[in-house]
GUSE-85672 format. One line per 3 residues: their letters; for each residue x, y, z of C-alpha. Coordinates in steps of 0.25 Angstrom, whole numbers, plus 5000, padded with zeros to 4 digits. Layout:
N
a	X,Y,Z  ...
***
This chain:
350
mvk	5029,5130,5089  5040,5125,5079  5040,5111,5087
kif	5025,5110,5086  5025,5113,5071  5036,5103,5069
sff	5029,5092,5077  5016,5095,5069  5023,5093,5055
vsi	5030,5080,5061  5016,5075,5065  5011,5078,5051
sfl	5023,5071,5045  5020,5058,5053  5006,5059,5049
flf	5009,5060,5034  5020,5050,5034  5014,5039,5043
ssq	4999,5040,5043  4996,5033,5031  5003,5019,5034
afa	5007,5020,5048  4996,5012,5052  4994,5004,5038
hea	4998,4991,5044  4990,4990,5058  4989,4975,5055
yvl	5004,4974,5056  5006,4983,5068  4995,4978,5077
thr	4993,4964,5083  4983,4955,5077  4974,4957,5089
efs	4975,4972,5089  4972,4973,5074  4960,4964,5075
kgl	4955,4973,5087  4957,4985,5079  4949,4979,5067
lvn	4937,4978,5076  4936,4994,5078  4930,5002,5067
spn	4933,5017,5066  4920,5025,5064  4927,5038,5059
plg	4941,5034,5054  4943,5048,5047  4938,5056,5058
plf	4952,5058,5065  4957,5065,5053  4947,5076,5055
dps	4950,5078,5069  4951,5093,5071  4964,5090,5079
ylk	4971,5084,5066  4963,5091,5055  4975,5100,5052
isa	4985,5089,5052  4976,5081,5042  4975,5093,5033
iit	4990,5095,5033  4993,5081,5030  4982,5080,5019
flv	4988,5093,5013  5002,5087,5014  4998,5074,5007
mls	4991,5081,4996  5003,5090,4994  5012,5078,4993
yff	5004,5071,4983  5003,5084,4975  5018,5085,4974
avl	5019,5070,4971  5010,5072,4959  5019,5084,4954
wat	5031,5076,4956  5026,5065,4948  5025,5074,4936
tpi	5039,5078,4936  5050,5073,4926  5058,5067,4937
akk	5046,5059,4942  5043,5054,4928  5057,5050,4927
ldg	5057,5042,4940  5043,5036,4936  5050,5030,4924
vvr	5061,5024,4932  5052,5018,4942  5043,5012,4931
kak	5054,5004,4925  5053,4995,4937  5038,4992,4935
vfg	5042,4978,4930  5046,4975,4945  5032,4978,4950
pfi	5027,4964,4949  5040,4959,4955  5039,4968,4967
iri	5025,4963,4969  5030,4949,4969  5041,4952,4979
ais	5031,4959,4988  5020,4948,4988  5030,4936,4989
ssf	5037,4943,5001  5024,4947,5008  5018,4933,5006
ffa	5031,4926,5011  5032,4934,5024  5017,4933,5027
aei	5018,4918,5026  5030,4918,5035  5022,4924,5046
nsm	5009,4916,5042  5001,4928,5037  4997,4933,5023
lgp	4997,4948,5018  4998,4954,5032  5003,4949,5046
els	4988,4951,5051  4983,4940,5041  4988,4928,5049
lsa	4987,4915,5041  4986,4907,5055  4972,4912,5056
vpg	4968,4908,5041  4963,4894,5037  4974,4888,5029
gdi	4984,4898,5033  4996,4888,5032  4993,4885,5018
irl	4992,4900,5015  5005,4902,5022  5012,4892,5013
llf	5005,4898,5000  5011,4912,5004  5025,4906,5004
via	5023,4899,4991  5017,4912,4985  5028,4920,4990
fmv	5039,4912,4983  5031,4910,4971  5029,4925,4969
llg	5043,4929,4974  5049,4920,4963  5039,4922,4953
vfv	5034,4908,4951  5020,4907,4946  5017,4921,4952
eva	5002,4921,4947  4999,4908,4954  5005,4913,4967
afi	4997,4926,4966  4985,4918,4964  4987,4910,4976
gil	4990,4923,4984  4977,4929,4979  4969,4916,4984
lfi	4975,4918,4997  4971,4932,4998  4957,4929,4994
yls	4957,4918,5005  4962,4927,5016  4952,4937,5011
niy	4941,4927,5015  4947,4927,5029  4951,4941,5032
giy	4940,4948,5023  4941,4962,5019  4954,4965,5027
mlt	4961,4958,5015  4959,4971,5007  4971,4976,5015
yln	4980,4967,5007  4974,4970,4993  4988,4974,4989
yfg	4992,4959,4990  4980,4955,4982  4984,4965,4971
ell	4998,4960,4970  4993,4946,4969  4984,4949,4958
vll	4995,4956,4950  5004,4944,4951  4992,4934,4948
ffg	4988,4942,4935  5002,4947,4930  5012,4938,4937
srl	5026,4943,4939  5037,4939,4929  5049,4947,4934
lsf	5060,4939,4941  5051,4927,4942  5050,4913,4938
dgy	5037,4916,4931  5044,4926,4922  5054,4915,4918
ffg	5044,4905,4915  5032,4913,4909  5038,4926,4905
kkl	5029,4938,4905  5017,4930,4901  5006,4931,4911
wfk	4998,4919,4916  4985,4927,4914  4988,4932,4900
kme	4976,4941,4899  4981,4949,4911  4992,4954,4902
kfr	4983,4965,4897  4980,4969,4911  4994,4970,4916
ele	4992,4985,4918  4983,4982,4930  4995,4976,4937
vpi	4999,4988,4945  4985,4994,4946  4980,4981,4953
vrv	4991,4982,4963  4989,4997,4965  4974,4996,4967
lyg	4974,4985,4977  4985,4991,4985  4978,5004,4986
lal	4965,4997,4990  4972,4989,5001  4978,5002,5007
iya	4964,5009,5006  4958,4997,5013  4969,4996,5024
gws	4967,5011,5026  4952,5010,5028  4951,4997,5035
ikf	4962,4999,5045  4964,5014,5047  4950,5018,5045
qhq	4940,5007,5048  4948,5001,5060  4956,5014,5064
els	4959,5008,5078  4970,4999,5071  4978,5012,5068
vmv	4975,5018,5081  4980,5006,5088  4993,5006,5080
ynq	4994,5021,5083  4993,5019,5098  5002,5007,5098
yhl	5013,5013,5091  5012,5027,5098  5011,5034,5085
kdf	5005,5046,5092  5020,5050,5095  5022,5052,5080
fha	5009,5057,5075  5004,5065,5087  4989,5063,5082
saq	4978,5053,5086  4978,5039,5082  4965,5040,5075
fia	4970,5052,5067  4982,5045,5062  4975,5032,5059
aga	4965,5040,5051  4976,5047,5043  4983,5034,5041
gls	4970,5027,5035  4967,5039,5026  4981,5040,5021
eil	4982,5025,5018  4969,5025,5011  4973,5037,5002
igv	4986,5030,4999  4978,5018,4995  4969,5026,4986
fil	4981,5034,4980  4987,5020,4976  4974,5015,4972
igf	4971,5026,4962  4986,5028,4958  4988,5042,4964
vmr	5002,5047,4965  5006,5033,4967  5020,5033,4969
fti	5020,5044,4980  5008,5037,4987  5016,5024,4987
lis	5028,5030,4992  5021,5036,5003  5014,5023,5007
lvf	5028,5016,5006  5033,5026,5016  5022,5023,5026
itl	5023,5008,5024  5038,5009,5028  5036,5018,5039
sli	5025,5009,5045  5035,4997,5043  5046,5004,5051
yfh	5037,5010,5062  5028,4999,5065  5038,4988,5062
eml	5029,4980,5054  5032,4968,5046  5038,4971,5032
wph	5032,4960,5024  5018,4965,5024  5023,4978,5018
lml	5031,4971,5007  5018,4971,4998  5016,4986,5001
ygi	5030,4989,4997  5029,4980,4984  5016,4986,4980
sfs	5022,5000,4982  5034,4998,4974  5027,4991,4963
lii	5017,5003,4962  5028,5013,4963  5034,5007,4951
nsa	5021,5005,4943  5015,5018,4947  5004,5026,4939
dky	4998,5014,4931  4987,5018,4922  4976,5017,4932
tid	4982,5027,4942  4979,5042,4944  4994,5044,4943
ryl	4994,5039,4928  4985,5051,4924  4987,5061,4935
ipr	5002,5063,4935  5003,5066,4919  4991,5075,4921
vgs	4997,5083,4932  5011,5084,4924  5003,5089,4912
vlk	4996,5100,4920  5009,5104,4926  5016,5105,4913
kaf	5006,5113,4907  5006,5122,4920  5021,5124,4919
kfi	5020,5128,4904  5009,5138,4907  5017,5144,4918
gr	5030,5144,4909  5023,5153,4899
***
């Protein structure tokens, strides 16, 4: 009996820890042929497995645990220790654009090395003018890394993104996070530890954008959230067969002890929720820390290439530093909860 109970909770732990991002990068795990084949199969009822009577209890328990963890995360954010740590972390906000620069330059350089862009599945060998694009990726990588005419480099990167969008269509929404970071560099540049900072100082090329600088973080956050939502919906819901293929290929049933469809549905729902929470700025740091755990576990378990994830790490660290901007729920929720708790404690202490 004890063994069964232990096994049950171990299974729940695996579901909770791995379900969100364990299949987040099917395009990096499956071969190009397998991935293309999976895209041809549409899922008529992707959420159905979550309501399977066999797994309904597990679904309910996981939902409760997630809600409970977020409840405690909100409470923690109202404590004096959390506020003090927040102040310490925010001192590094000047490094946000620099982190983005490093992430973009590294991703573009390593992508060009294997003759692709944004992700390994977007091979430049199948793209008209691929050789020119590859050369431009190397140029952009070094320009952004050294901070030389960053705005120009970002503009070229945006043009390449638009060009690839005409070829790969709506699938490019998966990489909206790149587009967001390129937009930020185009409008606001990056003067920290750069040649641009030495020659131009803090002045922006687009001077009128100075009054919109507060949008720098929201642009990155919103487009990153939308990218996660689209990836969760299109891959794990609309084409759930892709996640099922990964599940079977890597014998993940030995870990989860559940059907491939149930895990795929849970993974899709989790990724979409993480995307929504980032999009609206709800318990941002906790959400991003969870996503970082999933990304790292996915890298380790599936032996994926590191470079496509550098952008995810860069965005994550940047948003952790610049959490709770004025357009997030956290900006208003945390102080409100803190105020309510303070009044409650005063009332109890009477």
